[in-house]
C-alpha positions as a Markdown table, in Angstrom:
| # | Residue | x | y | z |
|---|---|---|---|---|
| 1 | Arg | 12.6 | 18.5 | -6.9 |
| 2 | Cys | 16.0 | 19.1 | -5.2 |
| 3 | Glu | 17.1 | 21.8 | -7.6 |
| 4 | Ser | 13.8 | 23.7 | -7.1 |
| 5 | Leu | 14.3 | 23.6 | -3.3 |
| 6 | Val | 17.9 | 25.0 | -3.5 |
| 7 | Glu | 16.7 | 27.9 | -5.7 |
| 8 | Val | 14.1 | 28.6 | -3.1 |
| 9 | Tyr | 16.9 | 28.5 | -0.4 |
| 10 | Phe | 19.0 | 31.1 | -2.4 |
| 11 | Gln | 16.0 | 33.4 | -2.8 |
| 12 | Leu | 15.1 | 33.2 | 1.0 |
| 13 | Gln | 18.9 | 34.0 | 1.6 |
| 14 | Gln | 18.8 | 37.0 | -0.6 |
| 15 | Gln | 15.4 | 38.2 | 1.1 |
| 16 | Val | 17.0 | 37.7 | 4.5 |
| 17 | Met | 20.0 | 39.8 | 3.6 |
| 18 | Ala | 18.0 | 42.4 | 2.0 |
| 19 | Ala | 16.0 | 42.8 | 5.2 |
| 20 | Ser | 19.1 | 42.7 | 7.4 |
| 21 | Thr | 18.7 | 46.1 | 8.7 |
| 22 | Glu | 15.2 | 45.6 | 9.7 |
| 23 | Leu | 16.0 | 42.2 | 11.4 |
| 24 | Gly | 18.5 | 43.4 | 13.5 |
| 25 | Pro | 21.9 | 42.1 | 14.8 |
| 26 | Glu | 20.4 | 39.3 | 17.0 |
| 27 | Leu | 17.8 | 37.7 | 14.5 |
| 28 | Leu | 19.9 | 38.0 | 11.4 |
| 29 | Pro | 22.7 | 35.5 | 12.3 |
| 30 | Arg | 20.1 | 33.1 | 13.8 |
| 31 | Leu | 18.0 | 33.1 | 10.5 |
| 32 | Leu | 21.2 | 32.7 | 8.4 |
| 33 | Glu | 22.3 | 29.8 | 10.6 |
| 34 | Arg | 18.9 | 28.0 | 10.3 |
| 35 | Leu | 18.9 | 28.5 | 6.5 |
| 36 | Asn | 22.4 | 26.9 | 6.3 |
| 37 | Glu | 21.1 | 23.9 | 8.4 |
| 38 | Val | 18.2 | 23.4 | 6.0 |
| 39 | Leu | 20.6 | 23.5 | 3.1 |
| 40 | Ser | 22.9 | 21.2 | 4.7 |
| 41 | Ser | 20.3 | 18.7 | 5.4 |
| 42 | Leu | 18.8 | 19.0 | 1.9 |
| 43 | Val | 22.3 | 18.5 | 0.3 |
| 44 | Lys | 23.2 | 15.6 | 2.5 |
| 45 | Ser | 20.1 | 13.6 | 1.5 |
| 46 | Ser | 20.8 | 14.0 | -2.3 |
| 47 | Phe | 24.0 | 11.9 | -1.9 |
| 48 | Leu | 22.8 | 8.4 | -2.8 |
| 49 | Val | 24.2 | 5.0 | -3.7 |
| 50 | Glu | 23.0 | 4.5 | -7.3 |
| 51 | Lys | 24.7 | 1.0 | -7.9 |
| 52 | Gln | 25.0 | -1.1 | -4.7 |
| 53 | Pro | 27.9 | -3.3 | -4.1 |
| 54 | Pro | 27.2 | -7.1 | -4.1 |
| 55 | Gln | 25.6 | -8.1 | -1.0 |
| 56 | Val | 27.6 | -11.1 | -0.7 |
| 57 | Leu | 31.2 | -10.0 | -1.1 |
| 58 | Lys | 34.1 | -12.3 | -1.5 |
| 59 | Thr | 37.6 | -11.0 | -0.4 |
| 60 | Gln | 40.2 | -10.8 | -3.2 |
| 61 | Thr | 37.4 | -10.3 | -5.7 |
| 62 | Lys | 36.7 | -7.2 | -7.8 |
| 63 | Phe | 33.5 | -5.4 | -7.5 |
| 64 | Gln | 31.7 | -2.4 | -8.9 |
| 65 | Ala | 29.6 | 0.3 | -7.3 |
| 66 | Ser | 28.6 | 4.0 | -7.9 |
| 67 | Val | 27.2 | 7.0 | -5.9 |
| 68 | Arg | 25.4 | 9.9 | -7.3 |
| 69 | Phe | 25.0 | 13.4 | -6.0 |
| 70 | Leu | 21.7 | 14.7 | -7.1 |
| 71 | Leu | 22.6 | 18.5 | -6.4 |
| 72 | Gly | 26.2 | 18.1 | -7.8 |
| 73 | Pro | 25.4 | 19.6 | -11.3 |
| 74 | Gln | 24.0 | 22.7 | -9.8 |
| 75 | Leu | 26.2 | 23.2 | -6.7 |
| 76 | Leu | 29.6 | 22.1 | -7.9 |
| 77 | Lys | 29.8 | 23.6 | -11.4 |
| 78 | Ala | 32.3 | 26.3 | -10.2 |
| 79 | Ala | 34.4 | 23.8 | -8.4 |
| 80 | Pro | 38.2 | 24.3 | -9.5 |
| 81 | Lys | 38.8 | 20.6 | -9.5 |
| 82 | Pro | 36.6 | 17.3 | -9.0 |
| 83 | Tyr | 36.0 | 16.3 | -5.3 |
| 84 | Val | 37.1 | 12.7 | -4.5 |
| 85 | Val | 34.8 | 10.0 | -3.0 |
| 86 | Arg | 36.2 | 7.4 | -0.6 |
| 87 | Ala | 34.8 | 3.9 | 0.1 |
| 88 | Asp | 35.4 | 2.3 | 3.5 |
| 89 | Met | 34.2 | -0.9 | 5.2 |
| 90 | Val | 32.2 | -0.4 | 8.4 |
| 91 | Thr | 30.8 | -2.8 | 10.9 |
| 92 | Glu | 27.2 | -2.9 | 12.0 |
| 93 | Lys | 28.1 | -1.2 | 15.2 |
| 94 | Gln | 29.9 | 1.8 | 13.3 |
| 95 | Ala | 26.9 | 1.9 | 10.8 |
| 96 | Arg | 24.6 | 2.2 | 13.9 |
| 97 | Glu | 26.7 | 5.0 | 15.4 |
| 98 | Leu | 26.7 | 6.9 | 12.1 |
| 99 | Glu | 23.0 | 6.6 | 11.8 |
| 100 | Leu | 22.3 | 7.7 | 15.4 |
| 101 | Ser | 24.5 | 10.9 | 14.8 |
| 102 | Asn | 22.5 | 11.5 | 11.7 |
| 103 | Tyr | 25.6 | 11.1 | 9.7 |
| 104 | Ser | 27.3 | 14.1 | 11.2 |
| 105 | Asn | 30.1 | 12.0 | 12.7 |
| 106 | Thr | 33.0 | 10.8 | 10.7 |
| 107 | Leu | 34.4 | 7.3 | 10.3 |
| 108 | Ser | 37.3 | 6.8 | 12.9 |
| 109 | Glu | 38.6 | 3.5 | 11.4 |
| 110 | Ser | 37.8 | 1.2 | 8.4 |
| 111 | Thr | 36.9 | -2.4 | 9.3 |
| 112 | Gly | 38.6 | -3.8 | 6.2 |
| 113 | Glu | 41.1 | -2.9 | 3.6 |
| 114 | Ile | 39.7 | -1.9 | 0.2 |
| 115 | Leu | 42.0 | -1.2 | -2.8 |
| 116 | His | 41.2 | 1.4 | -5.5 |
| 117 | Asn | 38.8 | 3.0 | -3.0 |
| 118 | Thr | 39.0 | 6.7 | -4.0 |
| 119 | Val | 37.2 | 8.0 | -7.1 |
| 120 | Ala | 36.5 | 11.3 | -8.6 |
| 121 | Leu | 32.9 | 12.8 | -8.3 |
| 122 | Glu | 32.5 | 14.0 | -12.0 |
| 123 | Thr | 29.7 | 15.8 | -13.6 |
| 124 | Asn | 28.6 | 14.6 | -17.1 |
| 125 | Pro | 27.3 | 17.6 | -19.0 |
| 126 | Thr | 25.4 | 15.5 | -21.4 |
| 127 | Ser | 23.3 | 13.6 | -18.9 |
| 128 | Gly | 23.4 | 16.2 | -16.3 |
| 129 | Thr | 24.6 | 13.8 | -13.5 |
| 130 | Cys | 27.2 | 13.9 | -11.0 |
| 131 | Cys | 28.6 | 10.5 | -10.1 |
| 132 | Ala | 31.6 | 8.6 | -8.7 |
| 133 | Asn | 31.9 | 5.2 | -10.4 |
| 134 | Phe | 34.1 | 2.6 | -8.6 |
| 135 | Lys | 34.7 | 0.2 | -11.2 |
| 136 | Asn | 37.9 | -1.7 | -10.1 |
| 137 | Val | 37.4 | -2.1 | -6.4 |
| 138 | Leu | 38.8 | -5.0 | -4.4 |
| 139 | Leu | 38.2 | -5.9 | -0.8 |
| 140 | Lys | 41.6 | -7.1 | 0.2 |
| 141 | Lys | 40.7 | -8.2 | 3.7 |
| 142 | Ile | 38.2 | -8.0 | 6.5 |
| 143 | Lys | 38.6 | -7.5 | 10.1 |
| 144 | Arg | 35.9 | -9.6 | 12.0 |
| 145 | Cys | 34.0 | -8.4 | 14.9 |
| 146 | Glu | 33.3 | -10.2 | 18.2 |
| 147 | Arg | 30.2 | -12.3 | 17.7 |
| 148 | Lys | 27.2 | -13.1 | 19.9 |
| 149 | Gly | 26.7 | -16.7 | 21.1 |
| 150 | Ser | 26.2 | -19.0 | 18.3 |
| 151 | Glu | 26.4 | -16.3 | 15.6 |
| 152 | Ser | 28.6 | -17.5 | 12.5 |
| 153 | Val | 30.7 | -15.2 | 10.3 |
| 154 | Thr | 28.0 | -15.5 | 7.5 |
| 155 | Glu | 25.5 | -13.8 | 9.9 |
| 156 | Glu | 27.8 | -10.8 | 10.4 |
| 157 | Lys | 26.6 | -7.8 | 8.4 |
| 158 | Cys | 28.6 | -4.7 | 7.5 |
| 159 | Ala | 28.5 | -2.1 | 4.8 |
| 160 | Val | 30.4 | 0.2 | 2.6 |
| 161 | Leu | 30.5 | 3.8 | 3.5 |
| 162 | Phe | 31.0 | 6.3 | 0.7 |
| 163 | Ser | 32.1 | 9.6 | 1.9 |
| 164 | Thr | 33.5 | 13.1 | 0.5 |
| 165 | Asn | 33.8 | 16.7 | 1.6 |
| 166 | Val | 32.4 | 19.4 | -0.8 |
| 167 | Thr | 32.4 | 23.1 | -0.7 |
| 168 | Leu | 29.2 | 24.5 | -2.1 |
| 169 | Thr | 29.1 | 27.7 | -4.4 |
| 170 | Pro | 28.3 | 30.5 | -4.1 |
| 171 | Ser | 27.4 | 30.2 | -0.4 |
| 172 | Asn | 31.0 | 28.7 | 0.3 |
| 173 | Ile | 29.6 | 26.2 | 2.8 |
| 174 | Ser | 31.6 | 23.1 | 3.5 |
| 175 | Ile | 29.6 | 19.9 | 3.9 |
| 176 | His | 30.7 | 16.3 | 4.8 |
| 177 | Leu | 28.7 | 13.9 | 2.6 |
| 178 | Gln | 28.3 | 10.3 | 3.4 |
| 179 | Val | 26.0 | 7.4 | 2.6 |
| 180 | Leu | 25.9 | 3.7 | 3.5 |
| 181 | Ser | 25.3 | 0.9 | 1.1 |
| 182 | Leu | 22.9 | -2.0 | 1.8 |
| 183 | Pro | 24.1 | -4.6 | 4.4 |
| 184 | Ile | 26.9 | -6.8 | 3.1 |
| 185 | Val | 28.1 | -10.2 | 4.2 |
| 186 | Val | 31.8 | -10.8 | 3.6 |
| 187 | Ile | 32.9 | -14.2 | 2.8 |
| 188 | Val | 36.5 | -15.6 | 2.3 |
| 189 | His | 35.5 | -18.9 | 0.6 |
| 190 | Gly | 32.9 | -20.0 | -1.9 |
| 191 | Asn | 31.6 | -22.7 | 0.5 |
| 192 | Gln | 30.3 | -19.7 | 2.6 |
| 193 | Asp | 28.2 | -18.3 | -0.2 |
| 194 | Asn | 25.0 | -20.2 | 0.6 |
| 195 | Asn | 24.8 | -19.2 | 4.3 |
| 196 | Ala | 25.7 | -15.7 | 3.3 |
| 197 | Lys | 22.8 | -15.4 | 0.8 |
| 198 | Ala | 20.5 | -16.7 | 3.6 |
| 199 | Thr | 21.4 | -13.7 | 5.8 |
| 200 | Val | 21.0 | -11.2 | 2.9 |
| 201 | Leu | 17.7 | -12.7 | 1.9 |
| 202 | Trp | 16.3 | -12.4 | 5.5 |
| 203 | Asp | 17.4 | -9.0 | 5.9 |
| 204 | Asn | 16.1 | -7.8 | 2.5 |
| 205 | Ala | 12.8 | -9.3 | 2.9 |
| 206 | Phe | 12.0 | -8.7 | 6.6 |
| 207 | Ser | 13.7 | -5.5 | 7.7 |
| 208 | Asp | 11.9 | -2.3 | 8.1 |
| 209 | Ile | 12.6 | 0.6 | 5.9 |
| 210 | Glu | 13.4 | 2.9 | 8.8 |
| 211 | Arg | 15.3 | 1.0 | 11.2 |
| 212 | Val | 18.6 | 1.0 | 13.2 |
| 213 | Pro | 21.3 | -0.7 | 11.1 |
| 214 | Phe | 20.9 | -3.6 | 10.6 |
| 215 | Val | 18.2 | -4.7 | 13.1 |
| 216 | Val | 15.8 | -7.4 | 11.6 |
| 217 | Ala | 13.1 | -9.5 | 13.2 |
| 218 | Glu | 14.1 | -13.0 | 14.5 |
| 219 | Arg | 10.5 | -14.4 | 13.7 |
| 220 | Val | 8.3 | -13.6 | 10.7 |
| 221 | Pro | 4.8 | -14.8 | 9.8 |
| 222 | Trp | 4.9 | -17.8 | 7.6 |
| 223 | Glu | 2.7 | -16.4 | 4.9 |
| 224 | Lys | 5.4 | -13.6 | 4.6 |
| 225 | Met | 8.1 | -16.3 | 4.2 |
| 226 | Cys | 5.9 | -17.9 | 1.5 |
| 227 | Asp | 5.9 | -14.6 | -0.6 |
| 228 | Thr | 9.7 | -14.3 | -0.2 |
| 229 | Leu | 10.5 | -17.9 | -1.2 |
| 230 | Asn | 8.1 | -17.4 | -4.2 |
| 231 | Leu | 9.6 | -14.2 | -5.4 |
| 232 | Lys | 13.1 | -15.5 | -4.8 |
| 233 | Phe | 12.3 | -18.7 | -6.8 |
| 234 | Met | 10.7 | -16.7 | -9.8 |
| 235 | Ala | 13.6 | -14.3 | -9.9 |
| 236 | Glu | 16.4 | -16.9 | -9.6 |
| 237 | Val | 14.9 | -19.3 | -12.1 |
| 238 | Gln | 13.6 | -16.4 | -14.4 |
| 239 | Thr | 10.1 | -17.9 | -14.7 |
| 240 | Thr | 6.6 | -16.6 | -14.5 |
| 241 | Lys | 5.5 | -19.8 | -12.9 |
| 242 | Gly | 5.6 | -19.3 | -9.2 |
| 243 | Leu | 4.9 | -21.7 | -6.3 |
| 244 | Leu | 1.6 | -23.1 | -5.6 |
| 245 | Lys | -0.7 | -23.6 | -2.4 |
| 246 | Glu | 0.3 | -27.3 | -2.3 |
| 247 | His | 4.0 | -26.3 | -2.6 |
| 248 | Tyr | 3.6 | -24.0 | 0.4 |
| 249 | Phe | 2.0 | -26.8 | 2.3 |
| 250 | Phe | 4.9 | -29.1 | 1.7 |
| 251 | Leu | 7.4 | -26.5 | 2.5 |
| 252 | Ala | 5.6 | -25.7 | 5.8 |
| 253 | Gln | 5.7 | -29.4 | 6.9 |
| 254 | Lys | 9.4 | -29.4 | 6.1 |
| 255 | Ile | 10.5 | -26.2 | 8.0 |
| 256 | Phe | 8.2 | -26.8 | 11.0 |
| 257 | Asn | 8.7 | -30.6 | 11.1 |
| 258 | Asp | 5.0 | -31.1 | 11.4 |
| 259 | His | 3.0 | -33.5 | 9.3 |
| 260 | Ser | -0.1 | -33.5 | 11.3 |
| 261 | Ala | -1.2 | -29.8 | 10.7 |
| 262 | Ser | -3.6 | -28.7 | 8.0 |
| 263 | Pro | -2.6 | -25.9 | 5.4 |
| 264 | Glu | -4.9 | -23.5 | 7.5 |
| 265 | Asp | -3.0 | -24.3 | 10.7 |
| 266 | Phe | 0.2 | -23.0 | 9.1 |
| 267 | Gln | -1.3 | -19.7 | 8.0 |
| 268 | Asn | -1.2 | -18.1 | 11.5 |
| 269 | Arg | 2.4 | -19.4 | 12.5 |
| 270 | His | 5.7 | -17.7 | 12.7 |
| 271 | Val | 9.1 | -19.0 | 11.4 |
| 272 | Ser | 12.2 | -18.2 | 13.1 |
| 273 | Trp | 15.6 | -17.4 | 11.7 |
| 274 | Ala | 16.9 | -20.6 | 13.4 |
| 275 | Gln | 14.4 | -22.7 | 11.5 |
| 276 | Phe | 15.2 | -21.1 | 8.3 |
| 277 | Asn | 19.0 | -21.5 | 8.4 |
| 278 | Lys | 20.5 | -22.5 | 11.6 |
| 279 | Glu | 18.9 | -26.0 | 12.8 |
| 280 | Ile | 19.7 | -29.0 | 10.7 |
| 281 | Leu | 16.4 | -30.8 | 9.4 |
| 282 | Pro | 15.6 | -34.0 | 11.2 |
| 283 | Gly | 17.5 | -36.9 | 9.8 |
| 284 | Arg | 19.5 | -34.6 | 7.4 |
| 285 | Gly | 22.7 | -32.9 | 7.2 |
| 286 | Phe | 21.5 | -29.5 | 6.1 |
| 287 | Thr | 19.3 | -26.6 | 7.0 |
| 288 | Phe | 15.9 | -25.8 | 5.3 |
| 289 | Trp | 17.6 | -22.9 | 3.3 |
| 290 | Gln | 20.5 | -25.0 | 2.2 |
| 291 | Trp | 18.0 | -27.6 | 0.8 |
| 292 | Phe | 15.8 | -24.9 | -0.9 |
| 293 | Asp | 18.7 | -23.2 | -2.3 |
| 294 | Gly | 19.9 | -26.4 | -3.9 |
| 295 | Val | 16.6 | -26.7 | -5.6 |
| 296 | Leu | 16.9 | -23.1 | -6.9 |
| 297 | Asp | 20.2 | -23.8 | -8.4 |
| 298 | Leu | 19.3 | -27.1 | -10.0 |
| 299 | Thr | 16.1 | -25.5 | -11.5 |
| 300 | Lys | 17.9 | -22.6 | -12.8 |
| 301 | Arg | 20.6 | -24.5 | -14.4 |
| 302 | Cys | 18.7 | -27.5 | -15.8 |
| 303 | Leu | 15.1 | -27.4 | -15.2 |
| 304 | Lys | 13.8 | -24.0 | -16.0 |
| 305 | Ser | 11.8 | -25.0 | -19.2 |
| 306 | Tyr | 10.4 | -28.1 | -17.5 |
| 307 | Trp | 9.1 | -26.1 | -14.5 |
| 308 | Ser | 7.8 | -23.2 | -16.6 |
| 309 | Asp | 5.7 | -25.8 | -18.6 |
| 310 | Arg | 4.5 | -27.3 | -15.3 |
| 311 | Leu | 6.0 | -30.8 | -15.9 |
| 312 | Ile | 7.7 | -30.9 | -12.4 |
| 313 | Met | 5.6 | -31.2 | -9.3 |
| 314 | Gly | 8.6 | -30.6 | -7.4 |
| 315 | Phe | 7.7 | -29.8 | -3.9 |
| 316 | Ile | 5.9 | -32.9 | -2.7 |
| 317 | Ser | 6.6 | -35.4 | 0.0 |
| 318 | Lys | 7.3 | -39.1 | -0.8 |
| 319 | Gln | 4.2 | -40.0 | 1.3 |
| 320 | Tyr | 1.8 | -37.9 | -0.9 |
| 321 | Val | 3.3 | -39.3 | -4.1 |
| 322 | Cys | 2.4 | -42.7 | -2.9 |
| 323 | Lys | -1.1 | -41.5 | -2.4 |
| 324 | Leu | -1.4 | -39.8 | -5.7 |
| 325 | Leu | 0.2 | -42.7 | -7.7 |
| 326 | Gly | -1.1 | -45.6 | -5.8 |
| 327 | Met | -4.4 | -46.2 | -7.8 |
| 328 | Gln | -2.9 | -45.2 | -11.3 |
| 329 | Pro | -2.1 | -47.2 | -14.2 |
| 330 | Asp | 1.3 | -49.0 | -14.5 |
| 331 | Gly | 4.0 | -46.6 | -15.7 |
| 332 | Thr | 2.5 | -43.4 | -14.6 |
| 333 | Phe | 5.1 | -41.0 | -13.2 |
| 334 | Leu | 5.9 | -37.6 | -11.7 |
| 335 | Leu | 8.9 | -35.6 | -10.9 |
| 336 | Arg | 9.7 | -34.3 | -7.4 |
| 337 | Phe | 12.7 | -32.6 | -5.8 |
| 338 | Ser | 14.8 | -35.1 | -3.7 |
| 339 | Asp | 14.1 | -34.7 | 0.1 |
| 340 | Ser | 17.3 | -36.3 | 1.1 |
| 341 | Glu | 19.9 | -34.8 | -1.2 |
| 342 | Ile | 20.6 | -31.0 | -1.9 |
| 343 | Gly | 19.9 | -30.2 | -5.6 |
| 344 | Gly | 18.5 | -33.3 | -6.8 |
| 345 | Val | 15.3 | -34.2 | -8.8 |
| 346 | Thr | 13.9 | -37.8 | -8.8 |
| 347 | Ile | 11.2 | -39.5 | -10.8 |
| 348 | Ala | 8.5 | -41.6 | -8.9 |
| 349 | Tyr | 6.5 | -44.1 | -11.0 |
| 350 | Val | 4.0 | -47.0 | -10.5 |
| 351 | Met | 4.9 | -50.5 | -11.2 |
| 352 | Arg | 2.4 | -53.3 | -10.9 |
| 353 | Gly | 3.2 | -56.9 | -9.8 |
| 354 | Lys | 1.8 | -60.0 | -11.5 |
| 355 | Asp | -0.8 | -60.1 | -8.6 |
| 356 | Gly | -1.9 | -56.6 | -9.5 |
| 357 | Ser | -0.6 | -55.0 | -6.4 |
| 358 | Ser | 0.9 | -51.5 | -7.0 |
| 359 | Gln | 4.3 | -50.3 | -5.9 |
| 360 | Val | 5.8 | -46.9 | -6.2 |
| 361 | Glu | 9.4 | -46.7 | -7.1 |
| 362 | Asn | 11.7 | -43.6 | -6.9 |
| 363 | Ile | 14.7 | -43.4 | -9.3 |
| 364 | Gln | 17.8 | -42.2 | -7.5 |
| 365 | Pro | 18.0 | -38.4 | -7.8 |
| 366 | Phe | 19.6 | -36.6 | -10.8 |
| 367 | Ser | 22.1 | -33.9 | -9.8 |
| 368 | Ala | 22.9 | -30.8 | -12.0 |
| 369 | Lys | 26.1 | -32.7 | -13.1 |
| 370 | Asp | 23.9 | -35.7 | -14.1 |
| 371 | Leu | 21.5 | -33.5 | -16.3 |
| 372 | Ser | 24.5 | -31.7 | -17.8 |
| 373 | Ile | 25.6 | -35.0 | -19.2 |
| 374 | Arg | 22.2 | -36.0 | -20.5 |
| 375 | Ser | 19.0 | -33.9 | -20.2 |
| 376 | Leu | 16.0 | -34.8 | -18.1 |
| 377 | Gly | 13.8 | -35.1 | -21.2 |
| 378 | Asp | 16.1 | -37.5 | -22.8 |
| 379 | Arg | 16.5 | -39.7 | -19.7 |
| 380 | Ile | 12.6 | -39.8 | -19.5 |
| 381 | Arg | 12.6 | -40.9 | -23.1 |
| 382 | Asp | 15.3 | -43.6 | -22.3 |
| 383 | Leu | 13.2 | -45.2 | -19.4 |
| 384 | Val | 10.7 | -47.6 | -21.0 |
| 385 | Gln | 8.9 | -48.1 | -17.8 |
| 386 | Leu | 7.8 | -44.4 | -17.6 |
| 387 | Arg | 4.5 | -44.1 | -19.8 |
| 388 | Asn | 2.2 | -41.3 | -18.7 |
| 389 | Leu | 2.9 | -38.0 | -16.7 |
| 390 | Tyr | 0.5 | -37.8 | -13.9 |
| 391 | Pro | -2.4 | -37.8 | -14.2 |
| 392 | Asn | -2.7 | -39.1 | -17.7 |
| 393 | Thr | -0.5 | -37.4 | -20.3 |
| 394 | Pro | 1.5 | -39.7 | -22.6 |
| 395 | Lys | 5.1 | -38.9 | -21.9 |
| 396 | Asp | 6.0 | -38.3 | -25.5 |
| 397 | Gln | 3.2 | -35.6 | -25.6 |
| 398 | Ala | 4.4 | -34.0 | -22.4 |
| 399 | Phe | 8.1 | -34.1 | -23.0 |
| 400 | Gly | 8.4 | -34.4 | -26.7 |
| 401 | Ser | 9.5 | -30.7 | -27.1 |
| 402 | His | 12.3 | -31.3 | -24.6 |
| 403 | Tyr | 13.9 | -34.4 | -26.4 |
| 404 | Asn | 17.1 | -33.8 | -28.2 |
| 405 | Lys | 16.8 | -34.7 | -31.9 |
| 406 | Glu | 19.5 | -37.5 | -32.2 |
| 407 | Gln | 20.5 | -39.3 | -35.2 |
| 408 | Thr | 19.0 | -43.0 | -35.0 |
| 409 | Gly | 21.7 | -45.6 | -35.0 |
| 410 | Lys | 24.4 | -43.4 | -33.9 |
| 411 | Asp | 23.8 | -43.1 | -30.1 |
């Protein structure tokens, strides 16, 4: 524990001072200087971000954050008044310079204007903690950097730097404390939110713990991407039912634009940032992430219980739907996420002609707005042509618990 190490430091300091005459005038100052360096390093490493600012941060929007000084209760108890912690925006370049200097340099200029950016570092005797809680902070404006090539503003990462100067008792050493938040993407409009989330997701999932701020790989193994998409899906939708192998196969076909490879072929491939959220999908007006995020949002808002009950196949291509339903009885249906629209779920069902030939029909996708007017369960109940959920579960048995109890005759 940090407190124990500090006690060891003070004991060592006393022992050095007690042996000062034996150590001599040359060795004593060198030992004391080295001890102070060790203490300074320990103290600096105990200044932490306890509550991170939002990683997608909109200007003119209030946010909260907090920092904690682990050694504060022990080292600052004799301070005449609370020290003040300051929050500043820094660019990726500034963050890199601070890291390379081992946080010995101080910030020359903030890259944005933060209101209410100074808070007292206060010790709570009950909990024994020393924290600065930023409860009413607002990023008024941001100063953009020069970007490289085709880089967009939603790929630009910055951070909040929290800093303060403290004087330690009883040694009377002055130390500059500073710590960086996680990387942040600043947006000025809600329509940038989707792309900003992509940058943050990629950085959080694929960056090394020890790195130069905020370097991250341009290409990652597809298997790692599968794990990331699965964790993101379960966290956003708040479900324990994750993605399945067949879902990953469909997603791989989509992101690599390859319908001839086998599931095993994709396992050894790498996916790039450009494939994830820069290149428009063939024949569409959106990227892979924009499409996937639309599915996330729809499922979270309208389809959580259906997904958790495994009533939605979801990630499946039109071609594979035809293969599954082609030989099924009339009225067999399944649910899949729309391929052509962002945030839509569609119902595919079998309809047989008088000659016995089967035809697979796809109902126009339902959006979150549609499903807020009438739920998916009730829409399935309404559609008389739907009989059995693939492969052979009667629809009332599968979806009965999702029907709203309506008064007959008053629809």
